Structures are given as structure tokens and as C-alpha cells.
C-alpha positions in Angstrom: 83.0 22.9 15.9 79.7 22.9 13.9 79.9 22.5 10.2 77.5 24.6 8.1 75.1 22.7 5.8 76.3 24.7 2.8 79.9 23.6 3.5 78.8 19.9 3.5 76.7 20.5 0.4 79.7 21.9 -1.6 82.1 19.2 -0.3 80.2 16.4 -1.9 80.4 15.5 -5.5 78.3 17.2 -8.2 76.3 14.0 -8.8 75.6 13.7 -5.1 74.5 17.4 -5.0 72.1 16.7 -7.9 70.7 13.7 -6.2 70.2 15.7 -2.9 68.4 18.4 -4.8 66.2 15.9 -6.7 65.3 14.1 -3.4 64.3 17.4 -1.8 62.2 18.3 -4.8 60.5 14.9 -4.7 59.8 15.2 -1.0 58.3 18.7 -1.6 56.2 17.4 -4.5 54.9 14.4 -2.4 54.1 16.7 0.5 52.4 19.2 -1.8 50.3 16.3 -3.3 49.1 14.9 0.0 48.6 18.3 1.6 47.0 20.1 -1.3 46.3 18.0 -4.5 44.8 15.0 -2.7 42.4 17.2 -0.7 41.3 19.0 -3.9 40.7 15.7 -5.7 38.5 14.4 -2.8 36.5 17.6 -3.1 36.2 17.3 -6.8 35.1 13.7 -6.5 32.5 14.7 -3.9 31.3 17.6 -6.1 31.0 15.3 -9.2 28.8 12.9 -7.2 26.6 15.8 -6.1 26.4 17.1 -9.6 25.4 13.6 -10.9 22.7 13.4 -8.2 21.4 16.9 -9.1 21.3 16.0 -12.7 19.2 12.9 -11.9 16.9 15.0 -9.7 16.5 17.5 -12.5 15.7 14.8 -15.1 13.1 13.3 -12.7 11.5 16.6 -12.1 11.4 17.4 -15.8 9.8 14.0 -16.4 7.2 14.6 -13.7 6.5 18.1 -15.2 6.1 16.6 -18.6 3.7 13.9 -17.4 1.9 16.4 -15.0 -1.1 17.1 -17.3 -1.6 13.4 -18.0 -1.4 12.5 -14.3 -3.8 15.4 -13.4 -6.2 14.2 -16.1 -5.9 10.6 -14.8 -6.6 11.6 -11.2 -9.7 13.6 -12.3 -10.9 10.6 -14.3 -10.4 8.3 -11.3 -12.1 10.8 -8.9 -15.1 11.1 -11.3 -15.3 7.3 -11.6 -15.2 7.0 -7.8 -17.9 9.5 -7.3 -20.0 7.6 -9.9 -19.5 4.4 -8.0 -20.4 5.9 -4.7 -23.5 7.4 -6.2 -24.6 4.0 -7.4 -24.4 2.5 -3.9 -27.8 1.6 -2.3 -29.4 3.9 0.3 -30.3 2.7 3.8 -33.7 1.4 2.9 -32.2 -0.7 0.1 -29.8 -2.4 2.6 -32.7 -4.0 4.4 -33.9 -5.4 1.1 -30.4 -6.6 0.4 -30.1 -8.4 3.7 -33.4 -10.1 3.1 -32.2 -11.2 -0.4 -29.1 -12.8 1.2 -31.4 -14.7 3.6 -33.4 -15.9 0.5 -30.2 -17.0 -1.2 -29.2 -19.1 1.8 -32.6 -20.9 1.6 -32.3 -21.3 -2.2 -28.8 -22.8 -1.8 -30.2 -25.3 0.8 -27.7 -24.0 3.4 -28.4 -24.1 7.1 -27.5 -20.6 8.5 -26.4 -20.8 12.2 -25.4 -17.1 12.2 -26.4 -14.1 10.2 -25.3 -10.9 11.8 -24.8 -7.5 10.1 -22.2 -5.6 12.1 -21.8 -2.0 13.1 -21.4 0.2 10.0 -18.4 2.4 9.5 -18.8 5.8 7.9 -16.4 7.2 5.4 -16.8 11.0 5.9 -14.6 11.9 2.9 -16.6 10.0 0.3 -20.0 9.9 2.1 -20.6 6.2 2.2 -20.8 3.5 4.9 -19.3 0.1 5.1 -21.5 -2.7 6.6 -19.7 -5.9 7.7 -21.7 -9.1 7.6 -20.8 -12.3 9.5 -22.3 -15.6 8.3 -22.0 -19.1 9.7 -23.5 -21.7 7.3 -23.5 -25.5 7.0 -23.7 -27.5 3.8 -21.6 -29.4 1.3 -19.0 -27.8 -0.9 -21.4 -27.5 -3.9 -24.0 -25.7 -1.9 -21.4 -23.3 -0.4 -20.1 -22.6 -4.0 -23.6 -22.0 -5.3 -24.3 -19.5 -2.5 -21.1 -17.5 -3.1 -21.8 -17.4 -6.8 -25.3 -16.0 -6.1 -23.8 -13.4 -3.8 -21.4 -12.3 -6.6 -24.4 -12.1 -9.1 -26.3 -9.7 -6.9 -26.9 -6.2 -8.4 -25.6 -4.7 -5.1 -21.9 -4.9 -4.1 -21.2 -7.7 -1.6 -17.6 -8.5 -1.1 -16.4 -11.7 0.6 -12.8 -11.0 1.7 -12.4 -14.1 3.8 -14.1 -17.5 4.1 -13.0 -20.5 6.2 -14.4 -24.0 5.6 -13.9 -27.0 7.8 -15.6 -30.4 8.3 -18.8 -30.1 10.3 -18.9 -31.5 13.8 -21.8 -32.4 16.0 -24.2 -33.4 13.2 -27.6 -34.6 14.1 -28.5 -38.2 13.1 -30.7 -36.9 10.4 -27.9 -34.7 9.0 -25.4 -37.5 9.2 -27.7 -40.0 7.5 -28.5 -37.5 4.7 -24.8 -36.8 4.1 -24.1 -40.5 3.8 -27.0 -41.0 1.5 -26.0 -38.2 -0.8 -22.3 -39.2 -0.5 -21.2 -35.7 0.5 -19.2 -34.1 3.3 -20.9 -31.5 5.4 -18.9 -28.4 5.8 -19.2 -25.4 8.2 -18.4 -22.1 6.6 -17.4 -18.9 8.4 -18.0 -16.1 5.9 -16.9 -12.5 6.5 -18.7 -10.3 4.0 -19.0 -6.6 3.5 -21.5 -4.4 1.7 -21.9 -0.6 1.3 -24.5 2.1 1.3 -24.6 5.7 0.2 -25.2 8.3 3.0 -28.5 10.2 2.8 -28.6 13.9 2.0 -29.3 14.6 5.7 -26.3 12.5 6.8 -24.0 14.2 4.3 -25.3 17.7 5.5 -24.6 16.8 9.1 -21.0 15.7 8.2 -20.4 18.9 6.2 -21.6 21.0 9.2 -19.4 19.0 11.6 -16.4 19.6 9.4 -17.2 23.4 9.2 -17.4 23.6 12.9 -14.0 22.0 13.5 -11.1 24.4 14.1 -8.7 24.7 11.1 -5.3 23.2 11.6 -2.5 25.8 11.4 
């Protein structure tokens, strides 16, 4: 015959009944914590992280807004400076004089030029100027190479030399070899990659403006 739970409960001692009730309460509290409280705490932790990130974003945006006028003024200043620099670039006819001047500098520095080749110019249609690469192969001692590069830097027109490679000359003529020994110098071959710039003419700028106007606008 089955015995009812309440009969068993009342047959035990009072202390045992208290312990049973306490155990049931503890189990209920533990279950409530893991089923409800723990989930709520995880959500609170996640929300606190999101709130912290939002506060940082707000502070960053406030700082950007506060510095906005300064940044705008700085950008305008740089744009004006850039336009001034572009306007100071030589025009096409001046480039020919510049290339001749570089040839003169080679002679003045007593360098032997085995190659002097201006490359195909590349046009910047946003700022209306062209970049002209220059490839130079020269032969001479270290002092002459340095004198030539210094002279390039002193030119009134911009000539940048992003790369230069020097190595001991090979295949010297007997005259060149005797001269190097007599002067106690080492002949070097220099491969120079230079670049200069020119401002586009009014006609070229007009053609670019017309081309841009004829292009379909991106949606």
C-alpha cells in the first residue's frame, strides 16, 4: 500500500521536517538563481559594456565636433598651400630648359652620362599638374656623384631623387682606369631615378574640365 508524502513528512521528527523544508527552499533558490538571476546578470553585464562603448563613442564625437573648426581651418590652409605650390611649378616650355640645365650640371660635375631619358609624364587631373620621371646612368667617383646631387637639390625647380644605386664601375677603358689610379679614386656607376613636375597649361586644364563634365555622374 502506497504511503502518502504528507504522512511520511509528519512521521519524521520536527528537526528533520525543518531540514527538509530548508533543503527544498535552498533548491528552489538555487534553481531560481540559475534560471532567472544569472540570465539577468549576464544581460546587465552586456548592457554595461554597450553603455561604456557608447559613452566612449559620444566622447570621441564630442571631441571631433569641438576640434571641427580647427580641422576645417587646417584643411583649408593645406589646400591653399597645395594650390600655391602647384601654381609655382614650371610650365611645359620651362621643362625643356630644366632638362638642359641637368645636362649642364652633369658636365660641370665631370660625370660621364651613359643614359639620360625623361619618361612618359603622368597627369594628375585633380590638381592639374604632371609628373615627369627621369632616368639617369652616370659614371664618376663618389665626390663627383655627390656634387651632382647637391646641384640638383639647389635648382630653383623641384627635382626629387627618390632612389639612387651606386656600384663599382666595370669595363673601364684603359684611359679611365689609368685616370682613376692616378687620382686614387674608385669609379662608380650611378643609377639615378629622379622626378620633376610641371603645371598644366590653361588649355590642358580646360580639356580636363570638359572631360569631367562629359562623364556620367555616379549614382
